[in-house]
C-alpha positions as CSV (number, residue, x, y, z in Angstrom):
1,M,-11.3,-28.3,50.7
2,V,-13.3,-26.9,47.8
3,K,-17.0,-27.5,48.3
4,R,-18.5,-29.1,45.2
5,Q,-22.1,-29.4,44.0
6,L,-24.0,-30.7,41.1
7,P,-24.1,-28.3,38.1
8,N,-27.1,-26.0,38.1
9,P,-28.9,-26.4,34.7
10,S,-30.1,-22.8,34.7
11,E,-26.5,-21.6,35.2
12,I,-25.3,-23.8,32.4
13,L,-28.0,-22.3,30.1
14,E,-26.8,-18.8,31.0
15,L,-23.3,-19.7,29.8
16,M,-24.6,-21.1,26.5
17,K,-24.4,-18.1,24.1
18,F,-24.5,-19.1,20.5
19,K,-23.6,-16.6,17.8
20,K,-26.1,-16.3,15.0
21,F,-24.8,-18.0,11.9
22,E,-23.9,-15.6,9.1
23,L,-25.4,-16.9,5.9
24,N,-23.3,-14.6,3.7
25,S,-20.1,-16.5,3.1
26,R,-18.1,-13.4,2.1
27,K,-19.2,-11.4,5.2
28,R,-18.4,-14.5,7.3
29,R,-14.9,-14.9,6.1
30,L,-14.1,-11.1,6.2
31,D,-15.6,-10.7,9.7
32,A,-13.2,-13.5,10.9
33,A,-10.2,-11.6,9.5
34,L,-8.6,-9.6,12.4
35,T,-5.3,-8.7,10.7
36,I,-3.9,-8.0,7.3
37,E,-2.2,-11.4,7.5
38,D,-5.6,-13.0,8.0
39,L,-6.7,-11.3,4.8
40,R,-3.5,-12.4,3.0
41,Q,-4.3,-16.0,3.9
42,I,-7.8,-15.7,2.6
43,A,-6.5,-14.1,-0.6
44,K,-4.0,-16.9,-1.1
45,R,-6.8,-19.6,-0.8
46,R,-9.1,-17.8,-3.2
47,T,-6.7,-16.5,-5.9
48,P,-4.8,-18.5,-8.6
49,A,-1.1,-18.8,-7.8
50,A,0.2,-16.5,-10.6
51,A,-2.1,-13.6,-9.7
52,F,-1.5,-14.0,-5.9
53,D,2.3,-14.3,-6.4
54,Y,2.4,-11.2,-8.5
55,T,1.0,-9.3,-5.6
56,D,2.8,-11.1,-2.8
57,G,6.2,-11.4,-4.5
58,A,9.0,-9.0,-5.1
59,A,12.3,-8.9,-7.0
60,E,15.0,-11.5,-7.1
61,G,15.6,-12.9,-3.5
62,E,12.8,-10.6,-2.1
63,I,15.3,-9.3,0.4
64,S,14.2,-5.7,0.2
65,M,10.6,-6.6,0.8
66,E,11.4,-8.9,3.8
67,R,13.7,-6.2,5.3
68,S,11.0,-3.6,4.9
69,V,8.4,-5.7,6.8
70,Q,10.9,-6.7,9.4
71,S,11.9,-3.0,10.0
72,F,8.4,-2.3,11.3
73,Q,8.5,-5.3,13.6
74,D,11.8,-4.1,15.0
75,V,10.1,-1.2,16.7
76,E,9.8,-0.4,20.4
77,F,7.0,2.0,21.5
78,H,7.3,4.4,24.5
79,P,3.8,5.3,25.8
80,S,3.1,8.4,27.9
81,I,0.8,8.2,30.9
82,L,-2.2,9.9,32.4
83,N,-3.3,11.6,29.2
84,D,-6.9,11.9,28.3
85,V,-7.4,9.6,25.2
86,S,-11.2,9.1,25.4
87,H,-11.2,10.5,21.9
88,V,-8.4,10.4,19.4
89,D,-8.2,12.5,16.2
90,T,-6.8,10.5,13.3
91,T,-7.3,13.1,10.6
92,T,-4.4,14.7,8.9
93,Q,-3.6,17.2,6.2
94,I,-1.6,16.1,3.2
95,L,-1.0,17.6,-0.2
96,G,-3.4,20.5,0.2
97,G,-6.3,18.5,1.6
98,S,-7.7,16.4,4.4
99,S,-7.6,12.6,5.0
100,A,-9.7,10.9,7.7
101,M,-6.8,8.5,8.3
102,P,-3.0,9.0,7.9
103,F,-2.9,6.5,5.0
104,G,-4.1,6.3,1.5
105,I,-4.2,3.6,-1.2
106,A,-1.0,3.3,-3.2
107,P,-1.0,2.9,-7.0
108,T,-1.0,-0.7,-8.1
109,G,-0.9,-2.2,-11.6
110,F,-3.0,-4.9,-13.2
111,T,-5.5,-4.5,-10.3
112,R,-8.5,-6.2,-11.9
113,L,-6.3,-9.3,-12.4
114,M,-6.3,-9.8,-8.6
115,Q,-10.1,-9.5,-8.4
116,T,-12.4,-8.3,-11.1
117,E,-13.7,-5.3,-9.1
118,G,-10.2,-3.9,-9.2
119,E,-9.7,-0.1,-9.0
120,I,-13.5,0.5,-8.8
121,A,-13.5,-1.3,-5.4
122,G,-10.4,0.5,-4.2
123,A,-11.5,4.0,-5.2
124,S,-15.1,3.6,-3.9
125,A,-13.8,2.2,-0.6
126,A,-11.3,5.0,-0.2
127,G,-14.0,7.6,-1.0
128,A,-16.3,6.1,1.6
129,A,-13.5,6.1,4.2
130,G,-12.4,9.7,3.4
131,I,-8.9,8.7,2.4
132,P,-7.0,9.3,-0.9
133,F,-6.9,6.7,-3.8
134,T,-4.0,6.6,-6.3
135,L,-4.5,5.3,-9.8
136,S,-1.5,3.7,-11.6
137,T,-0.5,4.3,-15.2
138,L,-0.7,0.5,-15.4
139,G,-4.2,0.5,-13.9
140,T,-7.0,-1.6,-15.4
141,T,-9.7,1.1,-14.9
142,S,-9.7,4.4,-16.8
143,I,-9.0,7.8,-15.2
144,E,-12.5,8.9,-15.9
145,D,-14.2,5.8,-14.5
146,V,-12.3,6.0,-11.2
147,K,-13.5,9.6,-11.0
148,K,-17.1,8.4,-11.5
149,V,-17.0,6.0,-8.6
150,N,-15.2,8.5,-6.3
151,P,-16.6,11.8,-7.5
152,E,-16.2,13.7,-4.2
153,G,-13.1,11.9,-2.9
154,R,-9.4,12.6,-3.4
155,N,-8.0,11.0,-6.5
156,W,-4.3,11.0,-7.2
157,F,-2.6,9.8,-10.4
158,Q,0.7,7.9,-10.6
159,L,2.7,8.6,-13.8
160,Y,5.3,6.5,-15.5
161,V,7.2,8.4,-18.2
162,M,6.9,6.4,-21.5
163,R,9.2,6.1,-24.4
164,E,6.5,7.7,-26.3
165,R,6.3,11.0,-24.4
166,E,2.9,11.9,-26.0
167,I,1.3,9.0,-24.2
168,S,2.5,10.3,-20.8
169,Y,1.5,13.9,-21.7
170,G,-1.9,12.8,-22.6
171,L,-2.4,11.0,-19.3
172,V,-1.4,14.1,-17.4
173,E,-3.9,16.2,-19.3
174,R,-6.7,13.6,-18.7
175,A,-6.0,13.4,-15.0
176,A,-6.0,17.1,-14.7
177,A,-9.2,17.4,-16.7
178,A,-10.9,14.8,-14.5
179,G,-10.0,16.8,-11.3
180,Y,-7.3,14.6,-9.8
181,D,-5.5,16.8,-7.3
182,T,-2.0,15.3,-7.1
183,L,0.4,13.7,-9.6
184,F,2.9,11.1,-8.5
185,F,6.0,11.2,-10.8
186,T,7.6,7.8,-10.4
187,V,11.4,7.6,-10.6
188,D,12.4,4.1,-9.7
189,T,11.4,2.2,-12.8
190,P,13.8,2.7,-15.7
191,I,13.4,-1.0,-16.4
192,A,11.5,-3.8,-14.7
193,G,12.9,-5.6,-11.7
194,A,13.5,-9.3,-11.9
195,R,10.3,-10.7,-10.4
196,L,11.2,-14.4,-10.3
197,R,7.9,-15.7,-9.0
198,D,6.2,-14.2,-12.1
199,T,8.8,-15.9,-14.4
200,R,8.4,-19.2,-12.7
201,N,4.6,-19.0,-12.9
202,G,4.6,-17.9,-16.6
203,F,2.7,-14.9,-15.5
204,A,1.4,-12.8,-18.4
205,I,-1.2,-10.2,-19.2
206,P,-3.8,-11.4,-20.0
207,P,-3.5,-14.8,-18.1
208,Q,-2.8,-17.8,-20.3
209,L,-4.7,-21.0,-20.0
210,T,-2.1,-23.7,-19.7
211,P,-2.2,-27.2,-18.1
212,K,-0.6,-25.7,-15.0
213,T,-3.0,-22.7,-14.7
214,I,-6.0,-25.0,-15.4
215,L,-4.9,-27.4,-12.6
216,N,-4.4,-24.4,-10.3
217,A,-7.9,-23.1,-11.2
218,I,-9.8,-26.2,-10.2
219,P,-10.2,-25.3,-6.5
220,R,-10.8,-21.6,-7.4
221,P,-13.7,-21.7,-9.9
222,W,-15.1,-18.4,-8.7
223,W,-12.0,-16.5,-9.7
224,W,-12.1,-17.8,-13.3
225,W,-15.9,-17.3,-13.5
226,D,-15.4,-13.6,-12.6
227,F,-12.5,-13.3,-15.1
228,L,-14.3,-15.0,-18.0
229,T,-17.7,-13.3,-17.5
230,T,-16.5,-9.7,-17.0
231,Q,-15.0,-7.0,-19.2
232,K,-11.7,-8.0,-20.9
233,L,-8.7,-7.5,-18.8
234,E,-6.5,-4.7,-20.3
235,F,-4.7,-1.6,-19.4
236,A,-6.9,1.5,-19.3
237,S,-4.1,3.8,-20.3
238,L,-2.0,1.7,-22.7
239,S,-2.9,-0.1,-25.9
240,E,-0.4,-2.9,-25.6
241,T,-1.4,-5.7,-23.2
242,G,0.2,-8.9,-24.3
243,G,3.3,-10.4,-22.7
244,T,5.0,-10.9,-19.4
245,V,5.1,-8.1,-16.9
246,G,8.8,-7.5,-17.5
247,E,8.3,-7.4,-21.3
248,L,5.5,-4.9,-20.9
249,L,7.4,-2.6,-18.6
250,N,10.6,-2.7,-20.6
251,S,8.8,-2.0,-23.8
252,A,6.9,1.0,-22.3
253,M,9.3,2.6,-19.8
254,D,12.2,4.8,-20.8
255,P,15.5,4.4,-19.0
256,S,16.7,7.8,-20.3
257,I,14.3,9.9,-18.2
258,D,16.0,12.7,-16.3
259,F,15.4,15.9,-14.4
260,D,14.4,17.7,-17.6
261,D,11.5,15.3,-17.9
262,L,10.5,16.0,-14.3
263,A,10.6,19.7,-15.1
264,E,8.5,19.3,-18.3
265,I,5.8,17.2,-16.6
266,R,5.7,19.5,-13.6
267,K,5.0,22.5,-15.9
268,M,2.1,20.7,-17.3
269,W,0.5,19.7,-14.0
270,P,-1.8,22.3,-12.3
271,G,-2.1,20.5,-8.9
272,K,0.2,19.1,-6.2
273,F,3.3,17.4,-7.4
274,A,5.0,14.4,-5.6
275,V,8.0,12.4,-6.6
276,K,7.7,8.7,-5.8
277,G,10.6,6.2,-5.4
278,V,13.2,8.4,-3.6
279,Q,15.8,6.2,-1.8
280,T,18.6,8.4,-0.7
281,V,18.9,11.5,1.5
282,A,20.9,13.3,-1.2
283,D,18.0,12.9,-3.7
284,A,15.5,13.9,-1.2
285,K,17.4,17.1,-0.5
286,K,17.8,17.9,-4.2
287,L,14.0,17.5,-4.8
288,A,13.2,19.6,-1.8
289,D,15.5,22.3,-3.3
290,L,13.5,22.1,-6.5
291,G,10.4,22.8,-4.6
292,V,8.3,19.7,-5.1
293,D,5.3,19.4,-2.8
294,S,6.1,15.9,-1.5
295,I,8.6,13.0,-1.8
296,V,7.6,9.4,-1.4
297,L,10.2,7.2,0.3
298,S,9.7,3.9,-1.5
299,N,11.6,1.0,-2.9
300,H,8.6,0.0,-4.9
301,G,7.5,-2.6,-2.5
302,G,10.9,-4.4,-3.1
303,R,9.8,-5.1,-6.6
304,Q,12.6,-3.2,-8.5
305,L,16.1,-3.1,-7.0
306,D,16.5,-5.9,-4.5
307,R,18.6,-4.9,-1.4
308,A,17.5,-1.3,-2.0
309,P,17.3,0.9,1.1
310,V,14.4,0.3,3.5
311,P,12.2,3.4,3.5
312,F,11.3,3.2,7.2
313,E,15.0,3.0,8.1
314,L,15.8,6.0,5.9
315,L,12.9,8.0,7.2
316,P,14.4,9.7,10.4
317,E,17.4,11.1,8.6
318,V,15.3,12.4,5.7
319,A,12.9,13.9,8.1
320,R,15.7,15.7,9.9
321,E,17.1,17.1,6.7
322,I,14.0,18.2,4.8
323,G,11.0,17.6,7.0
324,K,10.3,21.3,7.3
325,D,10.5,22.0,3.6
326,V,8.5,19.2,2.0
327,E,5.9,16.7,2.9
328,I,7.2,13.1,3.4
329,I,5.2,10.1,2.4
330,I,6.3,6.5,3.0
331,D,5.3,3.1,1.7
332,T,6.6,-0.5,1.5
333,G,6.2,-3.1,4.3
334,I,3.1,-1.7,6.1
335,R,1.0,-4.5,7.4
336,N,-0.4,-3.0,10.6
337,G,-1.8,0.3,11.9
338,A,1.1,0.4,14.4
339,D,3.5,0.6,11.4
340,I,1.7,3.7,10.3
341,V,1.8,5.2,13.8
342,A,5.6,4.5,14.0
343,S,6.1,6.2,10.6
344,L,4.3,9.3,11.7
345,A,6.3,9.4,14.9
346,L,9.6,9.3,13.0
347,G,8.7,12.1,10.7
348,A,6.4,10.9,7.9
349,D,3.4,13.1,7.1
350,F,1.5,10.3,5.4
351,T,1.7,6.7,4.4
352,L,0.5,4.5,1.5
353,I,-0.7,0.9,1.5
354,G,-0.3,-1.4,-1.5
355,R,-0.3,-5.1,-0.8
356,A,-2.5,-4.7,2.3
357,Y,-5.2,-3.2,0.0
358,L,-4.8,-5.9,-2.6
359,F,-5.0,-8.7,0.0
360,G,-8.4,-7.3,1.0
361,L,-9.4,-7.0,-2.6
362,M,-8.6,-10.6,-3.3
363,A,-10.2,-11.7,-0.1
364,G,-13.6,-10.1,-0.9
365,G,-13.7,-7.4,-3.5
366,R,-15.0,-4.0,-2.3
367,A,-16.1,-5.5,1.0
368,G,-12.5,-6.8,1.4
369,V,-11.0,-3.4,0.8
370,D,-13.4,-1.9,3.4
371,R,-12.2,-4.6,5.8
372,T,-8.5,-3.7,5.1
373,I,-9.3,0.0,5.9
374,A,-11.3,-0.9,9.0
375,I,-8.5,-3.2,10.4
376,L,-5.8,-0.6,9.9
377,S,-8.0,2.2,11.2
378,E,-8.8,0.2,14.4
379,Q,-5.1,-0.6,14.9
380,I,-4.1,3.0,14.5
381,E,-6.7,4.2,17.0
382,R,-5.8,1.5,19.5
383,T,-2.1,2.2,19.2
384,M,-2.6,5.9,19.6
385,K,-4.7,5.4,22.7
386,L,-2.2,3.0,24.2
387,L,0.6,5.5,23.5
388,Q,-1.7,8.0,25.1
389,V,-1.6,10.5,22.3
390,S,-4.9,12.1,21.2
391,S,-3.9,13.3,17.8
392,V,-1.6,12.5,14.9
393,A,0.2,15.8,15.5
394,E,1.3,14.7,19.0
395,L,3.3,11.8,17.6
396,N,7.1,12.4,17.7
397,P,10.4,10.5,17.8
398,S,10.2,10.1,21.6
399,H,7.5,7.6,21.1
400,V,9.6,5.2,19.0
401,T,12.9,3.4,19.1
402,Q,14.1,1.5,16.0
403,L,15.7,-1.7,17.2
404,R,18.6,-2.4,14.8
405,R,19.7,-5.9,13.8
406,F,22.5,-4.4,11.7
407,S,24.2,-1.1,11.9
408,R,24.3,1.2,8.8
409,D,27.8,0.1,7.9
410,G,26.7,-3.5,7.5
411,Q,28.4,-4.9,10.6
412,L,26.4,-6.9,13.1
413,D,25.5,-4.5,15.9
414,G,25.5,-7.1,18.7
415,A,26.9,-4.7,21.3
416,N,24.2,-2.1,20.9
417,P,21.1,-3.6,19.2
418,R,19.0,-0.6,20.3
419,T,19.6,2.5,18.3
420,D,17.4,5.5,19.1
421,L,17.2,7.7,16.1
422,S,15.1,10.4,17.8
């Protein structure tokens, strides 16, 4: 029989540990966010539907986006044992420079629409964390202003080739003059993808006040206050701002761009040159033969061609074919530091985060971006320690198995759901 006694008041008092209440509501909600999904839920509560869905959504049935996220979840790790991981080194070299973490911030358009601090928050947070920041052609902060808030950090510029070539050439010259060290030549956007959430929401730049948007704004007055009391929302690099996203992209982008355009821009650019939006092994090999510095395996976050290849699934084969000749960067679907570790193990040299960064921005401005970086950094370090690797360079295909729901020929792979691509 268990001997029982009356509770001892002094022992009860020892158990009563009350956490000091945080008066700052922004810090309180960000401190409570332990994952990127937590930040996403905060962002959804605080941001009007049209702006949130622009970030959260993808093209048509959103199949590419869902598959990209799922592919990271379908991973099995294989830890080593008895290795000293009292300290892990997360630094890596990419495109001629160093990064404190093996990820950087991807280019995102219309960023001040999500939260008014926009690219200023992203660039300053990236600089403080020692990771690269990429500014989009469709950014809402100028090339020069991003440089001002991240003067010592690594700034990269993502280029769309416009119908009016002189606009693109001018952006290249401005980015070079401002000291950006890398140009991302984007190849997956001849026209805009069919982003149906945007169409259904009547999403436009700038946002339109309609009965629907006004009703949606009622529980989110802070967002509208920020929007209406800060600088007008417009593109920093383009003069045309009115219309839906599809209309703006289709009026600006040129579906006739080809390898001659790539060669022309490359001649103009003095720094490192990466090609973003590569989705086949053949194209990766062709670009490697042309001597580009890096390729970015990306399906544009699932926002262009739905059912496009999943970059993480494509990665091992590309790494085998060209990994020694060109640096490989991967994006799309990354929601956890473990996704980044898996990518490095299967041959990526670096990764980019887009939605994860924007969820943090919408959840809390600059502090929210800091929280995104902190969450992913903690997850990377923890995953590496549990794998018992002490540096990024130690990661290799033996640490990861990709569990396949479907084989590459499209047939259900029920007999062998585990496919080790190492």
